[in-house]
N, C-alpha and C positions, 0 to 999 in steps of 0.2 A: 684572178681572183678568183676564191673559192665562195662563191654564193649559197651554199646549202639547200640548193632547192630552191626554187621559186613557189611561194606560197600567197595567195589570193586575200591578202591582208586588207585589213579597213584600219588600219594605225600605224603605228612608225614597223619599217622593216629593214630591223637593225642587223647587219653582216658581218660575219669576220673579215680580216682583211690581215695580209702579211706587213705589219708597221717596220718601218725604218726606224734605226734608230741609232746613237752616235758608242762609237765603242769608246767605252770612258778610259781604257788604255792609250788613243791615240789623241786626245784631248784635253787638257787644263782643269779637268773637272766639270762637271756635269752643268754646275749652276756657271759655269765659267761661257757656256755658250747656248743658254736658255734665253729669251725676252718676254717680253708682255707681249699681245696681239699688236699687230701691226699698229693699229689707229690710236694704241694706250702709250706706244714711244714718243716721249717728249721730244721734237725736232730745235736744233740738232743736237743741244748737249747730252740727250739722253743717246741720241745715234751713235757722237762719238764714244762716249763712256760703253757700251755693248761693244760696239767694233772691235776696238781695246782691249776689251777682257779676254779676248782670244780669236786667233785669226780665222777658226773655223763656227763664231756664234751664228746661229742661226739668223741674225737679222740680215745678212748678207744675202738669204735667199728671200726674206718677205720683203727687205725695204731695198733693194740693190739700190747704189750709185753710179750716177750715167746722166750725159748731158741729155739724151734722148730718152723715150721709152722703148724703144727697137732696140735701142743700148742695154738699157737698164736689166729690161726682159731675157736679152740674150746672154748676160752677164750672167743672170742666176739661173740659167739652163745650165750655161758651163759648169759653173761652181758647182751645181748640186753634181751631176756628171762626175766630174773630177775627186769628188767628197767620196763617191760611192765607189768609185773606180780605184780610190786611193784607200779604202776600207773605213776612211774618217764616219762614215756614216756606213748602214748592210740593213738586207732587210732580214727580220726575225725570220727562223724555218717552216712555224707554222701557221695560217691562218688563226688570228685569234680576235677576242676582243679584249679590252683593255680596261682593268679595275685602276682606276687613279683618284689618287688621295691626295688631298689639300690637309695642311693642320698646320694655325697661326693666328695669332691675334684672341686666343679665345675661342678662333670656331675650326670645326673639323670638317671638311664638306668630301662627300665621297661618289660617284658617278662611274658611268661604264662608257667607253670609246669604243668607236665601233663605224663603218662604213652606212650612212642610211640611204636607203634606198629613194629614187626622185621619180617622181609619178606627174601626171597631168593632172591629178587631184591630190598633190603637195600641200596646196595652199588649206585643204580642208584637214590635213593632220598636220601640219607643222604652221604655227600661228605667228605669223609675224606682227607684231605692237609698231612699228616706227617705218616712215616713207626713209626713201634713199635716196643718194645723188649718183645721176647716170655716168659720171665724169670719173668715181670713187669702183663704181661697178667697170666701165670699160677698163681700168688700170688693174683691177684684180684678174680679170677675164686674159687680160692679152700674160699677166704674169702666169696666170694657170695655164695654158695654152702652151707657152713657152715653154715653163715647166715639166708639163705634165703632172702634175703632182700637187695634193692638198697638201700644205706647207702647215696648215696651224688647223685645231679642231674649232665647229662652230660651237658656242654654250647652249645650249637646250635643257628646257624643265619642264617636268610632268609631274601630276600628282598620282604618286601609287598607290597600293592598295594595302602598306602594313609592313611589316618587320615578315612575314611568310611568305610574300609573294616568288617568285622565282628570283627576280633579278634582285631584290634586298638577299633573298638566303646567297646567292653568287657570291656580290657583293663581300658581306661579311665573312663569309668559308675564305675569299682569297686572301681579306687579311690576315688571318693566321699561318699562311705560309712567308716565306722568304722573300722577297719583293724582286722583279728585274730589275730596277732603278730605285733608288734613293739620293734625295741631294733638297740640301738647301738653298731656297735665293737669296736672296739680297736683300727683300724686303721682309727675311725673318719665317716665308713661310715653307714647310718643309712639304715634297713633294713624293709620294712613291707610286708603282706602276707594279700592275701583277696582267699576268695571260689566263685569259682563260681559253684553252683548247680542247678542251673535252663536248665530244657531238654532243652530248647526252644533255650539257648543262649550257650548250651552246642555244640547242634545239628548246630548254626551257625559256631561257631568259626571251629568246623571238617570240614564243606563242605570248610570255606575259606581257610584253612590249606590245602587240599587234593590238592590244585592246587600249593603247592610250592614245591620245592626241599629244603633241607638244608646242610650247610657247618660244620663240627666239629671246633668249636670254641676253647672247650679245653676237653680235655677226651678222646683221641683218644684209650688209651690201655682199659679205658673201656665200648667203645663203641667195641672194640674186642672181647673183655669179653662178652657183652650181645650175641653176635652173636654165640662165641660157646657156651655158657650156653644152647640157643634154642636150637642147635643144637643137644644137649643133650638128653634133656627133650622133653616129649609128646608132641604133638601138636593137638588140642590148649589147653592151659595152661599159668599159668599167667608167663612163661620162655617168651612169646612169645611177650613181651616187655620189655621194660627200660625206667627207670625214667630221664626225660630230663627237661630242661630248654630253651624252643624258644625264641632269641629276631630279634625283626624287625632292622635291621642294617641301614636301609632307614627313621626309624626314630628318632635310638639310636645307632648310632653309637658307635662300641667298641674299646675301647685303644687298639692298637698292640705292645707290647712292647718285646725284645729279652729274650729269656733264656741261660744262659751265662756258659761255660765249666770253669768245673778246674780238672788240670790234674796231679795229687797226685804228679807221679813219675819224672815229670819234671822241676827239676829249672829253675829257666828264663832265665840262662844267658845262659844256653845250647841252652833254646827255639831261644834267639836271636842270638845266634851265629851260629844255623843253617841256620838262612834264610839271611846269608850273599850271597852276587851274585842274589838271589833270588824274594827279595823284599827290598822296600825300607824300613829301620827301622828309627824312630824319636824318642828319648828318649827327655819324656816331666816332667819339675819337675813343678806341678803344683795341684792346684786342682782336686778332681774325676770330681767335674762339667765343669771345664775350660775343663780335658783331653774326657770327653764325648759330649764335642759341636766342640772338631777338631777332633772325631770321626767321627760324625752326619756330619761334611764338606766333609771328605778325603770319606767318605762312597756314597755322592751324586754323584764323581767321575768313582766310580770300588769299587772295593773288599776291604776292610778295617777292620781291626781287634786292640785291644788297648791290650796288655800286662801289667798283673799287679803280682805285690808278689814280687820286692825285693825294695820297697821302693819310685819306681817312676814309671811311666807309657810309654809305647814304643808304640808309634804309628806305626803299618805294615799296608803298602796300596802297590799301584805299583806294581803288581805281575808281572812275565816273562810272554810277551806271550807264549815264549817256551813251558815253565811250566807248563801253564793252558793248552794248546795246548794236552801233551803229559801226562797230569794227570787225564784232568775233562773228567769223559767219555760222547761218542757223542751217537748220537741218541736219544737224549731229545730234548726240546723245550730251545732255545737261552734266555729263562726266566729263566730256571730250573740253565743252565751252568753257569750262573753270577750270580745263589745266593751268598750269602757268606757263609751260611750255605754250600752247594756244595763244596766251593772251599774250607772251613775249612776242611769238612772232606776227600774229596775225594784229597787233595792238601797237605796239611797241616798235619792233623794226618797221614793219609795213605803212602807217599811217605816222605818227609822232616821230620816228628817229629819219624815217626813210632810207633804211639801212639795207641796201639789196642782199640776200641770202646767197652768197657769190663768197669763193673760198679770198678772192682781193681783198673783201669787207668782213668777215667772220672767220676766229679760228674755232673750233671745237675741241675744248681742254678738258680731260676727265681730274686733273690735281687742281685742286683749291686754291694750295700757295703758288702754285706755278703760274695759275692765270692772276693770282694778284702780281706778282713779278714780274709778270711782262707786261702789266698795263702799265704799271711804275717806271717800268724800263724804258719803254714805248711812248708813253703819253695818250694811249687807247684808253679805253674803257672795259673792266672786268665788269659783266653781268653774272655775279653769284646764284644759283639756282639752290632751291629744297627737292630733295628728292622725294618722289610720287612712289604709293603704294604700289607693292606687287597685286594687291587684289582688284587695285583700278585697272592696273595694265591688264591683266588677264582674263577681266572683264572685258572693256573694249576690244580686245582681239577676239575673242571669243562674240562679238557682234559682227566683227569683219570690218574694224574701224580702225585704223591707224593715228599714232597718234605722231607730232610735230617730228624732226627725224632728231637724231640725237637726245632724245627728250630722258631715258634713264641708261645705268650705268650698274648692269648689273655684276656682283663681285661675292668673291674674288672669281678672276678670270684663272682660265687654265694656261700654265707656264705652253710657250712655242719654244718645241724645239727637242720636248720629251720622246715624240711619237711622231710619224711623219707618215703619207699614204703615198708610195709613186705608185700612179696607175701600171707602170711596165711590171709590178710584181702581182 
């Protein structure tokens, strides 16, 4: 991989790489081979739909299906090897930084994809804001080791210096040229990709980004995996880098959505009964959209949640101050102690409902309707959350304070499958 020289940067160090991309002539359309990020795919329906859309859909690499972890990882590695050998996937001829645009739902987002240098001080340059689950890191690390590839980029945000900056200028300049690829995915978003290969332009972008730090918007587990794999391999080498998409949210603000919880083994009736005298609970018999509006109103006044699964919605708010004082950990900033996710995990899950934070008890689901449908179908409790503001996330991250896992969902997320990073190239 061409690192374009190693400079002693104090901030982000984004380097070009030879992106691996699908040959559109060898697949049934680029939209048919892309996927949402691995942790957004709603299993099993979403997985089967993606697998059936095209025999070469990227989901066969990011979520291989087999009976054991070792078999899944071996299957993904073999599939990647076969697709490269057959020309389904092919590396670009020159190391590039890639300008990436998403457009849909009244939103335009543009950013730059590259290989970000990892270091022992990466935590001071790239700011995580959520806790991670060790078993997910184990899973992603095993897959990356087997494939020796970064199959999907993390989404990182930074605050740029306006339209005159080198990175902003390069992004806008690229969009006036014919893109490497253009496609529209099933969610209605259009995607375009351009390559930046000029050494002077790349050097200017790198110098510009070297003055900035970034917030992880999506991909905490993959970031932790990058750092683990870097420690495992000799340096310098290709494991010193990880695939990322950087978006300047001063120019292209992201949308922040909540990640909901589904409690497999807790019926709604039991969840509501346990709240008696601890929270205010009101039953709402209305459409989901109206229930979410009521949740937003309640969340503006304090902690609030929406329970579903029994044919109605239950708005939960106004927690007992004594209960919060007794259950929410001290020694953290007030902004952290008053987060809905903090109160959900520290107060409701740990003390009131006594639900362990383990996969057999809790599922984390990005899609609101899917969470409610799962609860209605299986008889558990959907806990719908209201999103936290990006400024709160960034402020806590700068203080070195992590939020409870799966507290936020920034978007739109980059489509997986448009450009990969194979460590062999």
